[in-house]
C-alpha angles and dihedrals in degrees: 000000000000119000118221112232116214121207113241123196145082126303121234091251092054091051092048091051091052092048090050092050092049091049092051092048092049090051091050092049092049092051092048094061112102118251114260122240093252091053091049090049093050091047093051093046092050091048091050092049092047092049092049090054091045092048090051090053091045092052090052094046095046094040090227139110122259127196134207123209113193115199134178097274103031142316143279129210120218134192126211112242118175092339092307129107112239122184112252104237102177125090133294091023097049120124114296125209124193121233117255112285097032120106133172143211132188139205122197118187092340095311120115114221124218102229113217134183122254144066099247095090132094119250113268094205122055120197109199127213088249089064094251119123144181108286113235146158118232124191126195117196130191113209093325091290110085128038137189116190122197117198109197117193127210089261093053098255109150125210115191121206114190123199104172124175100238 
């Protein structure tokens, strides 16, 4: 008597379903990890550089001066209305706060500025309606380990120097 052998195993569709489920779970796990300090630092530096460029374009388009006040925990954009600096409240120029662990420092024309908290100060950086601006160097630091320095020229060109703690 011959015994009939049945094939045992998984079908191609079953294997593909398992691979798809594993891939989705791996993606979810990867996205759930908190961002590292270096990634936060890069993100904040890129946002700052993009907003400087956007503010320069805005000043040219609106034919008005904009100001930037950098403080210890972030920065605030201002617009000049009737010879008075008024905080810019609309997106994307609304007040920006850095995540915990990120600090900043600034040098304008060779002078270091003591960055304080508060809104009652005048902007340190002026962006003119011609597109020119106050040249400055801005450094973002994450927990005294990693730094990103942005050197912004009077024409708005930005040079980024990255010193990450790898």
